[in-house]
C-alpha positions as CSV (number, residue, x, y, z in Angstrom):
1,M,-40.6,-112.0,190.5
2,N,-41.4,-114.6,193.1
3,A,-44.0,-117.4,193.3
4,L,-46.0,-115.9,195.6
5,R,-46.3,-112.0,193.7
6,V,-47.2,-114.1,190.6
7,S,-49.8,-116.4,192.4
8,L,-51.0,-112.6,194.1
9,I,-51.2,-111.0,190.8
10,K,-53.1,-113.6,188.9
11,K,-55.9,-113.6,191.5
12,L,-55.9,-109.9,191.8
13,R,-56.7,-109.9,188.0
14,E,-59.4,-111.8,188.6
15,L,-60.7,-108.7,190.5
16,G,-60.1,-106.3,188.2
17,V,-57.0,-105.2,189.7
18,E,-54.4,-103.5,187.2
19,E,-50.7,-103.8,188.5
20,R,-48.5,-101.1,186.9
21,A,-44.9,-101.4,187.0
22,G,-43.1,-97.9,187.5
23,P,-41.1,-96.5,184.6
24,G,-37.3,-97.6,184.5
25,R,-37.7,-99.3,187.8
26,D,-36.6,-102.8,187.9
27,D,-36.6,-103.0,192.1
28,G,-40.4,-104.9,192.5
29,F,-42.0,-101.4,192.8
30,A,-45.3,-101.7,191.1
31,S,-48.6,-99.8,191.6
32,L,-52.1,-101.7,191.8
33,L,-54.9,-99.9,190.3
34,Y,-59.0,-100.9,190.4
35,R,-60.8,-99.0,187.4
36,G,-57.6,-96.5,187.1
37,K,-57.6,-95.7,190.4
38,D,-54.2,-96.1,192.5
39,F,-54.7,-97.7,195.8
40,A,-51.6,-99.5,196.5
41,H,-47.9,-100.6,195.4
42,F,-45.6,-103.2,196.0
43,H,-42.0,-102.0,197.2
44,T,-40.7,-104.8,196.3
45,D,-42.1,-108.7,195.7
46,T,-43.0,-109.8,199.4
47,E,-44.1,-105.9,200.6
48,L,-47.3,-104.3,199.6
49,D,-48.4,-100.8,200.7
50,I,-52.4,-100.9,200.7
51,R,-54.6,-97.8,201.0
52,L,-57.0,-98.9,203.2
53,G,-58.4,-95.8,205.5
54,K,-57.8,-95.5,209.2
55,E,-61.4,-96.7,209.9
56,V,-60.6,-100.3,208.7
57,I,-57.3,-100.0,209.5
58,K,-58.3,-99.8,213.1
59,R,-61.6,-102.0,213.0
60,E,-59.1,-104.8,211.3
61,G,-56.8,-104.7,213.7
62,L,-54.0,-104.2,211.7
63,V,-50.6,-102.7,213.0
64,S,-47.5,-101.4,211.0
65,L,-44.8,-103.9,210.0
66,P,-41.9,-103.3,213.3
67,D,-39.0,-103.8,211.1
68,S,-40.1,-101.7,208.3
69,T,-37.7,-100.2,205.8
70,V,-39.8,-98.1,203.5
71,H,-42.2,-96.5,206.0
72,P,-39.9,-96.9,209.4
73,G,-41.9,-93.8,211.0
74,R,-45.3,-94.1,209.1
75,A,-47.8,-92.1,211.8
76,K,-49.8,-94.2,213.8
77,G,-53.1,-92.8,212.1
78,S,-51.9,-93.0,208.4
79,A,-54.8,-94.7,206.1
80,W,-51.7,-96.7,204.6
81,Y,-50.9,-100.4,206.1
82,E,-48.0,-102.1,204.6
83,F,-48.0,-105.8,204.6
84,R,-45.6,-108.6,204.2
85,I,-46.4,-111.7,202.0
86,S,-44.1,-114.3,203.1
87,G,-46.4,-117.6,202.6
88,A,-49.6,-118.7,200.9
89,A,-51.6,-117.4,204.0
90,D,-50.2,-114.1,203.1
91,V,-51.5,-114.0,199.8
92,Q,-54.9,-115.0,200.9
93,K,-54.8,-112.1,203.1
94,A,-54.0,-109.8,200.7
95,I,-56.5,-110.6,198.1
96,R,-59.2,-110.1,200.8
97,L,-57.0,-106.4,202.1
98,V,-57.3,-105.8,198.8
99,R,-61.4,-106.3,198.5
100,L,-61.4,-104.3,201.4
101,A,-59.6,-101.4,199.3
102,I,-61.7,-101.4,196.4
103,E,-64.8,-101.2,198.2
104,G,-63.4,-97.8,199.8
105,L,-62.3,-96.4,196.4
106,K,-65.1,-94.3,195.3
107,L,-65.7,-94.7,192.1
């Protein structure tokens, strides 16, 4: 696990987010849960897929990764947003996006 992901997970735990690796997986895939609800997952150490909802994605002006290898054909109206973490600023953006996702969960 790379240092950026370790840093992000540490900060997300402070928000009450649990990381759960997929059984038998060693490719970096892991789900993120808040109060038992799955709302995001890592594809790899550097790619996070977050269910934000169509409205949040539109409001925030978020666009799909142009070079996505996991979801290259994702529909423009999808409720999911794929995000790449390549630096410290991306960790902060990921935390903000996770907060938005948590706010949108129906608990």
